[in-house]
C-alpha positions in Angstrom: -52.2 -66.5 29.8 -55.4 -66.4 27.8 -55.8 -65.6 24.1 -55.9 -61.9 24.7 -52.6 -62.0 26.6 -51.0 -63.9 23.8 -52.2 -61.4 21.2 -51.0 -58.5 23.2 -47.6 -60.2 23.6 -47.4 -60.8 19.9 -48.1 -57.1 19.1 -45.5 -56.0 21.7 -43.0 -58.2 20.0 -43.9 -56.7 16.6 -43.6 -53.1 17.8 -43.0 -52.3 21.4 -43.4 -48.6 20.7 -47.0 -49.0 19.7 -49.3 -47.2 22.0 -51.6 -49.2 24.3 -54.5 -47.6 22.4 -53.2 -49.1 19.1 -52.7 -52.5 20.7 -56.2 -52.2 22.2 -57.8 -51.6 18.8 -55.9 -54.6 17.4 -57.0 -57.0 20.2 -60.4 -55.4 20.9 -59.7 -54.3 24.4 -59.7 -50.8 26.0 -56.4 -49.0 26.6 -56.7 -49.5 30.4 -57.3 -53.2 29.9 -54.2 -53.5 27.7 -52.1 -51.6 30.3 -53.4 -53.8 33.1 -52.5 -57.0 31.2 -49.0 -55.7 30.2 -48.3 -54.7 33.8 -49.4 -58.1 35.0 -47.1 -59.9 32.6 -44.2 -57.7 33.7 -44.9 -58.5 37.3 -45.0 -62.2 36.4 -41.6 -61.8 34.7 -43.1 -62.9 31.4 -42.0 -59.6 29.9 -38.6 -58.6 31.2 -38.0 -55.5 29.1 -38.4 -53.7 25.8 -35.5 -53.2 23.3 -34.6 -52.7 19.7 -33.1 -54.9 17.0 -30.4 -53.2 15.1 -28.5 -53.9 11.8 -24.9 -53.9 13.2 -23.4 -54.1 9.7 -24.7 -50.5 9.0 -22.8 -49.4 12.1 -19.6 -51.1 11.1 -19.9 -53.7 13.9 -19.1 -57.3 13.4 -20.7 -59.8 15.8 -19.1 -63.0 17.1 -20.4 -65.9 19.1 -18.0 -67.6 21.6 -18.6 -71.0 23.1 -16.8 -71.8 26.4 -16.2 -75.1 28.1 -15.3 -74.5 31.8 -13.2 -76.2 34.5 -12.0 -75.1 37.9 -13.9 -73.9 41.0 -17.3 -72.4 41.4 -15.7 -69.2 42.7 -13.5 -68.9 39.5 -16.6 -69.4 37.4 -18.5 -66.7 39.3 -15.6 -64.3 38.6 -15.6 -65.2 34.9 -19.4 -64.6 34.6 -18.9 -61.2 36.4 -16.2 -60.3 33.9 -18.3 -61.3 30.9 -21.5 -59.5 32.1 -19.6 -56.3 32.8 -17.7 -56.3 29.5 -19.0 -53.2 27.5 -19.0 -55.0 24.1 -20.6 -58.3 25.3 -24.2 -58.4 24.3 -25.5 -61.8 25.4 -24.3 -64.4 28.0 -26.2 -67.6 28.4 -25.4 -70.6 30.7 -25.7 -74.0 28.9 -26.1 -77.6 30.0 -24.2 -80.0 27.7 -20.8 -80.1 25.9 -20.5 -76.3 26.3 -21.1 -74.3 29.5 -21.3 -70.7 28.3 -22.4 -69.1 25.0 -21.8 -65.3 24.6 -22.2 -62.9 21.8 -20.1 -59.7 21.4 -19.6 -57.0 18.8 -16.4 -55.4 17.6 -15.5 -52.7 15.1 -12.1 -54.2 14.3 -10.6 -57.7 14.4 -8.0 -56.4 16.8 -10.7 -55.6 19.3 -11.8 -59.3 19.3 -8.2 -60.4 19.7 -7.7 -58.0 22.5 -10.8 -59.3 24.3 -9.7 -62.9 23.9 -6.2 -62.2 25.2 -7.5 -60.4 28.2 -10.0 -63.2 28.8 -7.3 -65.9 28.7 -4.9 -63.8 30.9 -7.5 -63.3 33.6 -9.5 -66.5 33.5 -7.3 -69.3 32.0 -7.8 -71.2 35.3 -11.5 -71.8 34.6 -11.6 -72.0 30.8 -10.9 -75.4 29.4 -11.4 -74.5 25.7 -13.4 -72.2 23.5 -14.7 -71.9 19.9 -15.4 -68.7 18.0 -18.0 -68.2 15.3 -18.5 -65.1 13.3 -21.9 -64.6 11.8 -22.0 -65.2 8.0 -25.8 -65.1 7.6 -28.7 -64.3 9.9 -31.7 -66.6 9.4 -34.1 -65.4 12.1 -34.4 -63.2 15.2 -37.7 -63.3 17.0 -38.8 -63.0 20.6 -41.6 -65.4 19.8 -45.0 -65.7 21.2 -45.1 -69.3 19.9 -48.8 -69.9 20.7 -49.8 -67.6 17.8 -49.6 -68.2 14.1 -50.9 -65.9 11.4 -51.7 -62.9 13.6 -51.7 -59.7 11.6 -48.8 -57.5 12.7 -49.4 -53.8 13.4 -46.1 -52.3 12.3 -43.1 -53.8 10.5 -40.5 -51.3 9.5 -39.0 -51.5 6.1 -35.9 -49.6 4.9 -37.3 -46.8 2.8 -34.4 -44.4 2.5 -30.7 -44.6 1.8 -28.6 -45.1 4.9 -26.5 -42.0 5.6 -24.6 -43.0 8.7 -25.1 -42.3 12.4 -23.4 -39.9 14.8 -22.6 -40.2 18.5 -26.0 -38.8 19.4 -27.7 -41.5 17.3 -25.7 -44.1 19.1 -26.6 -42.7 22.5 -30.3 -42.8 21.4 -29.8 -46.5 20.3 -28.4 -47.3 23.7 -31.4 -45.7 25.4 -33.8 -47.5 23.1 -32.1 -50.8 23.9 -32.5 -50.1 27.7 -36.2 -49.5 27.1 -37.6 -49.1 23.6 -41.0 -48.1 25.0 -39.6 -45.0 26.7 -41.7 -41.9 25.9 -40.2 -39.3 23.5 -40.2 -36.6 26.2 -38.2 -38.8 28.6 -35.7 -39.8 25.9 -35.3 -36.1 25.1 -34.5 -35.2 28.7 -31.9 -38.0 28.9 -30.2 -36.8 25.6 -30.6 -33.1 26.1 -32.9 -32.5 23.1 -36.5 -31.8 22.3 -39.0 -34.7 21.8 -39.5 -33.5 18.2 -35.7 -34.0 17.6 -35.8 -37.5 19.2 -38.8 -38.4 17.0 -37.0 -37.3 13.9 -33.9 -39.2 14.8 -35.9 -42.4 15.5 -37.7 -42.0 12.1 -34.3 -41.6 10.4 -32.9 -44.8 12.1 -36.0 -46.7 11.1 -36.2 -45.5 7.5 -32.4 -46.1 7.1 -32.8 -49.7 8.2 -30.6 -49.2 11.3 -33.5 -50.1 13.6 -35.1 -53.3 12.3 -37.8 -53.6 15.0 -38.8 -52.4 18.4 -39.7 -55.5 20.4 -40.2 -57.1 23.8 -37.9 -59.3 25.8 -39.9 -62.5 26.7 -38.9 -65.0 29.3 -39.9 -68.3 27.7 -39.2 -70.2 31.0 -41.9 -68.1 32.7 -44.3 -69.2 30.0 -43.5 -72.9 30.6 -41.0 -73.4 27.7 -37.4 -74.8 27.7 -35.0 -73.2 25.3 -32.5 -75.4 23.4 -29.4 -74.5 21.4 -29.2 -76.8 18.4 -26.0 -77.1 16.4 -26.1 -78.5 12.9 -22.9 -79.5 11.1 -23.4 -79.1 7.4 -21.8 -80.5 4.2 -22.3 -79.9 0.4 -23.8 -76.5 1.3 -24.9 -75.1 -2.1 -26.6 -71.7 -2.3 -29.9 -73.4 -3.2 -29.9 -75.7 -0.2 -28.8 -72.9 2.1 -31.8 -70.9 1.0 -34.1 -73.8 1.4 -32.8 -74.5 4.9 -33.0 -70.7 5.8 -36.6 -70.6 4.6 -37.5 -73.7 6.6 -36.0 -72.3 9.8 -37.8 -69.0 9.3 -41.1 -70.8 8.9 -40.8 -72.6 12.2 -42.7 -70.6 14.9 -40.7 -72.3 17.7 -37.4 -70.9 16.4 -36.3 -67.8 18.2 -32.8 -67.1 16.7 -30.7 -68.8 14.0 -27.6 -68.0 12.1 -25.0 -69.5 9.8 -21.4 -69.5 11.0 -18.5 -68.3 9.0 -16.0 -70.3 11.0 -17.1 -73.6 9.5 -20.3 -74.9 7.8 -22.6 -74.9 10.9 -26.0 -73.5 11.8 -27.0 -72.3 15.2 -30.7 -72.6 16.2 -32.4 -71.5 19.4 -35.6 -73.5 19.8 -38.4 -73.1 22.4 -40.1 -76.3 23.3 -42.7 -77.1 26.0 -41.8 -80.8 26.1 -39.0 -83.1 24.9 -41.3 -84.5 22.2 -41.4 -81.0 20.6 -37.6 -80.9 20.4 -37.5 -84.5 19.0 -40.1 -83.6 16.4 -38.1 -80.6 15.2 -34.9 -82.6 15.0 -36.5 -85.4 13.1 -38.2 -83.1 10.7 -35.2 -81.0 9.8 -33.0 -84.1 9.5 -35.5 -85.7 7.1 -35.9 -82.6 4.9 -32.1 -81.9 4.8 -30.5 -85.3 5.2 -28.3 -84.6 2.2 -26.5 -81.7 3.9 -26.8 -82.3 7.7 -23.8 -84.3 9.0 -24.8 -84.2 12.7 -27.2 -82.6 15.2 -26.3 -81.7 18.7 -28.4 -79.8 21.3 -27.8 -78.1 24.6 -30.2 -76.7 27.2 -30.1 -73.0 27.9 -30.5 -72.9 31.7 -30.0 -69.2 32.5 -29.7 -65.9 30.7 -27.1 -63.8 32.5 -27.0 -60.8 30.1 -29.1 -59.6 27.2 -28.2 -56.1 26.0 -28.2 -55.9 22.2 -26.8 -52.4 22.1 -24.4 -52.3 25.1 -22.5 -49.3 26.3 -19.4 -50.2 24.3 -21.2 -49.6 21.0 -21.7 -45.9 21.8 
């Protein structure tokens, strides 16, 4: 990875639907050189896909994070993983090393859907689940695929909500599903899959962007392939005033090594996914955030994310 590769990666994470010509102009390379470098990063598994970030609240979907501590046999664990990965409303499944073994994220339209999922999970896999903990998302602090080597690069396309949201229909949801599978898919190919013209697809994408449903088209980056470890940091919080929450949120947003962070509604706790090349980077972040927010942080815990088993931010169940 040289400087040009990192700049291309950054622009893909900013807008994965940008043409290779646009990216080439931004990084001062030809279109063919950009295509070659992107293909090379895909072959090296640095880029594992392209997808879209969506505002689930506008779609009436609530998101939940579930932590699982496991027991039982390896075979039972494999069956559990298979069940979670195949569940149509489960978005993310990560394997962890530490006090918890699995973290998953799922979306539900009604609280009864979550209850039904948990009841089925317990009925089918109680032999391997020791305990679990559920967190609903109260506030999102940061979502970023993160080319951490770059700071201050000028983005080529951030999409702001410019029109009043008027709702989505089933066709919009099918389009969102296809864009999650590959947000860089050509308009003509999307049209063939959905049975409409590319002009109609383009108009619907524009509507989803302007209405704030689609927050960003981005690239899925494998940080391990880039030489990073990814840690899940759990902060337990006290005396959490609005002012201190805002200060903590802004600090987290400013940290280029933070990929994903949110505030739990279950109890005062903040989840942070951090990419670090060495343990000293992790220690530095923990010391810094503890020093700046010692008045509200009760405790810090961290776990190592060892394997991502599923990452579909608009799974089939959302259609």
